[in-house]
N, C-alpha and C positions, 0 to 999 in steps of 0.2 A: 764220406758222412752221405750220410740217405737222408735223402729233400723228398718231401711232399709240399704240395701246392696246392691251395685251392681257394678259393674266393668265397669261403663260408657259406657257399648255397650248395654244390658239387664237389664234393672231397676226389680231391687225384691221387691219390698213394703211391709213392717208386721210389724204388733203394734195393733194399738188400734183398724183397722180394715184391712181386708187381701186384698178390692176392688177396690177401687178408689181411696182410702185417705180422701172420703170424710163420711163416712158409709154407704157407699152404691154403687152399681156393677155400673149403670149408666154412659154412656159416656155425649159427648157434652160439650158445653159452659151455665154456667148457667146463665140465661137469664138475658136481665138488666128489672129491674122492672121498670114499670111507675110512682110507687107512692112514696111517701117519709111520713116521719112524722116531725113533727117539729125539731126534731135534725139533720132533713136533711139526715140520712142516709138511706138504702133501706127497701125498703117494699115490701111484698107480698100481694096476692091480700086479704087478711083477713085483711090486715093494719097490724102486724106482722114484726117484725125486721125478715129480708131475711138470712137465715143463709147461709154461702159463707164458701169454703177453698177458700185457698191465699197458693201459693208457693214463700215463701224467698232463694235468693241465697246468700252466703254470710253472712249465718244467724248468724255462729259464732263469728263474730266478732263486734267491738262497737258499732254498730245501729244496729244488727240484733239481740244481744242479748236482749237490749232493747225491740225492737220490737216483739222478741216473748215473752217478760210479756206481752209487752201490748195487744196482742193478746187473750192472756190464756184470760187476764181479760174481754174480749169482748163477749157476750151471743149470737152475732151475725155471730161469727164465730165458723162455725159447726171444720175446720182441719186444721192443719198449717202443713207443706210440708218444710223442711228444706234443701238447698242443700252447702252443701261445698265441699272442697278437701278434708279437716281431719273433722272429724266428733265428738262429745263429747266420752266421754268414756261412760259406761255402770255406772247406777247409779249419775252420773253429776248433776241430781237435777232437783232445777227447777235454769229456763224458761225452759232448754231443754228437759227435762224428757215429757215436754207436747206434742212436736213435733213428728210429722215422718220426716225421715231420708235419705238422697238420699247422698254416697258420690260419687262425679264428678268433675273431670275437666274442669271446663264452656269453657277452648278451645283445649278441646283434640277433634281428629276427627271425634268421636261417638256422641258430645256431643249434639249438636241438634236433633241425632234419640232417645237417652236416655230422653234429659229435654221434647222434643217432648209428649213423651209419660208422663211423670209427672204432664206436664200442662195440661193436657186434663182434662177437664171439671172443671178449675180452676176458679174463679167470676177476679181474679186477682193474676197478679205477680208483687212480689216488687224484683230489682234489686241495689243488694248492693255488689255485690262480684266485689273487687275493689284491687290493687295491691296502695298502697299509696307510701312506699318508699321501694325499694328493695336495699338500697344501691348502688353499682355499677354493675348492673345487669339489665341495659334499656332493651334488650329481655324478659326477663321473665317480667316486666312492661307493655313493650307492649301489649305479648302476651296477659295478663290475662286482660286487660282493654282492648282492641283493638276487641281483635280474638274474645275472652268473651262474651265482648257485644253483637257481631254481631250474635252471636252461641242464645247467649239466646232470640232474637229478631225475628230471622230466625225459634226459634222451638215454641217461643210463635203464630205467625201468622200461624204456621202449623195446632197448635195447636186449634186456632180460639178461644184466650180468648180475651177476647172485654176489660182487661184495664191491660195498664203498669207503673208503678209507679217507674221510675229512680231513684237514689241518684246521684244527680248528683254536682254543689259543687259551691262557689261563685267565686270562681277560673276559672267559664267560661268567668267570666266578662272581657272588655278592662278595662286597666288601669285608674283610676279617680284621681287624686293626690288631689283635695281641699276637699279632706274624708266627702263632701255631701255624705249622703246614696243616695243610686240609687235602681232604680225598675226595675222590672224582664224585661223593655223595653227597658235597657242600652245595648249598644251592647256589642258582647258576641263572639269577637276572643281574647280573656286569655292574658295570660303572655306570649307572643312568647317563653322567654329561658327556662322558667318551664315543663318540658315533660307530667307531672301529668297534670297541663292547657290546655298544647296541647291534653293529652288523653280524658280531659273532653268535651271539644269541639269539637274532630272527634266525640264522641260518639252525642254527641249534632245534630252534622250535621247529621251523620248516620240516627238519629233520626227525623228528620224535611222531610228527604228522604221518610221514610217511611210512616211517616202521610202525605205525600204528594201522594202518590197512595192510602193509606190504611184512608178514612178517615172515617171511624166508628170505629177504632181506638183510645182508646181515653188514649193518652199519658200525665198522670203527669210529673214533675222534680220536685223534690226538689232541692232547694241551700243552706246549710247555708254553713257560715263560719268554724273556727275549731268545732272539735266535743268531747267534754270531759263528763267524769263520773270516779267515781271511780275503778270502776269496771276495766276501760279500764288501769290505774293510771301506773302499771307493760310495756302492750305494747306501752305508749305511750313513759316512757323511752328508752325500747328497740329500739324504732326505731329511736329514737333521739341522744342515745348514744351510739346506737351497742355497740360494747365489751367492753366501758367502764359502761354500764346501772347497775355494781353491782354499783360503786360507788354512784349511789341514791341513796340505801338503807342505804349507810353508815350511809348519810348526814341526813338522815331522811325524804326524800324528797327534801331540801331544795336547793337550786339553788342562793350560797354565791353570786355570782357575775355574772348579766344580761346583756353582752353588745348587744346591740342595737341604733340602731339612734335615736336622738328623735323626729322625726317626726313620726315614728313608730305608728299605729295606729291598737290595737288589739280586733276585737270580736270573742265570742265564743258561742257555744250553747250545753247545754246538751242534753247524747244523750236523755234523757226519753222525752223530748221535738221533736226535732226531729221524734225520732218514733209516737207520738202524733198528730204529723202532717202528716207523711207517713200514718198513721192505719185510720185517719182522710179521706183522699183523697177517700183510697179505698176503706172505706165505701160511700161515699159521689157519689162514679164512679167521681173525678174528674178528670178535664184536665187540663193542660196548667201548666207554670211555676209559681213556689213561693218559695220564699227567705225565711229563715228560720232563723233570727239571735237572739241570748239574747243582754240583755243588761247588763248593762250600756258597753259605749265603755271604753274599758283599758290603757291608757295611759303608755307607756314605766314603770318611774318612781313607778305606782302603781303597775302595772304586779310584778316588783323585790318584792317588796312590799308583796305580796302575793304570792310570793313564797320563801319566806323567807331571804330573799336576797338585794342587791341593786346595784340601777342601774347605769353602766358604759356608759355614749355615747361615743357611735365609729358611724366614718362618714361612710356611705354605702358602698363608695366604697375598703376603707380599711376592716373592714369586711367581703364584699363579697371576696376578696385575700385572708382573712385566710382560709376563706370557702372553696375555691377551691382548697386552696393549700393539706389542712389537709384530704380534700377529695382523692384528687392522689396519697397521700400517703399511702389510706386506715387507716387513724388513726379514720375518722368515717361518717354514712352511709350520710350525709348532703350538697351537693354541692350550690354554691351560687345562683343558681337558688330558693333555698330558702326561699332566704333574698328577692329578685325579687318579690316573690309570697309575702309577708309577707306588702312588702313599696308597692305593686302594686295594690294587689285585693281593688275592692273600699269595702267600706262600704255597706251593705243592709238596704233596709228598706222594713220590714217584712209587710206593710198594707195588703196587696193582701191575705195573709192568715191570716187575723184577718176577714177583709171582708166577703171573700167568706167559710172560713169553720171556723171559732169560733175557732182561734186559736192562742195562745198568749202564747209566752214562760213562764214555770210556776219556772223558776229555775235564780235565780241573776245570773250572769256570777263571778262575783267575788267568790260568794258562791263555785260554780264548780269548777275552779280553785284550792282553797285550798281546798275543799276536795279530788280532783283527785292527787292535789300534797299529801299530806298526807296519802294517799291510797297506792301509788308510794309509799314513805317511809317504809311504811307496809308489805313490799310487797304483797297486796294484789292482787286478779286477778279472776277467774273464773274454772270452770273446761272445758273449750271451751279451744283447742288446741291454739287458735291465741289468747285469754286472760290469760292463767296463767301465777302465779306468776315467777318472777325471776329466784327463788330459783327453782323452779322447768325446768327450761329452758334448766342447764346442759351447753352445750358449744355455744347452740343458743340463744343467750340472743339477738343477731342481727336484725336486719329487714328481714321479710319473703321474 
């Protein structure tokens, strides 16, 4: 494993190389190539794949873990640096061992200086660092999502990195109740009741402002619905059930009763498929928004069956009231706004990603749901602090 240590003030990188993380001591930004192969990827002046260095924030999480594996398999990627608040332990194995690592709080007071030093010389920064659910700690969530994202962008601009790939979300879109899939031009004001959605909208607004004054910066925005994979099964359960997460293991990952309004329509996408789109965007030097949804859309009754139980139709207002009341009592980490997000977030049309980047979800959404459920029941996970099995979390089974 390539280890990077830092106090988030003066980064010290060591591992496969002790230079700038790319195997050479040079500084400066990897230049944009004017030549591309038939696969749309970067080419140097001899027509061979241009080898690039990529920095990934939030690299220990769900999508970050999948992306590290994707980057490791690509000959065009010369080096990868993962940035996270808590690093994988020594001996973590793949995909973590093949990256260099920097421990850094993205919202910390010295984060911009630290990150700018690590970003220097990178061809792209992939920003995945995000707090999805923090239970009752909204200040922690906003700090990571809003301040952390601004620090990442400020550091990227200072370092002169030519491309940012930002992991956005379907939650940036305004509600669309008729369930016709929307493209990337759909209004982008989010679901106002949801703090998660408001944060996603705020960061995209910030990126709009940055692009307006820095037209040479290429910003790609990947907008998936719920992202799942077996390795994240324990993490998903921990975020949704909090202190009651161990009950999922006793039930073998099954959800015996699933209360949802009849009109709910669920899209999910496999983490490996999102990683594939992010990686394609990096190698193609893409810019602009890209929806990334798996197929098919899953109705509540089928979702319940896939989760090993049955659907219990419940009116939206009643379920929202129950969620809010149990959240206020600290019984579980999801307030009623998460139901608003499920009901109001539009379904996605991913045609642009297919047309421009040749991307298509390789995993059936139903298979992804079943595999994730079974992995959660088997207490699966990885060596990452974010994805470790529930049995290794001690009292910290709740959301981080």
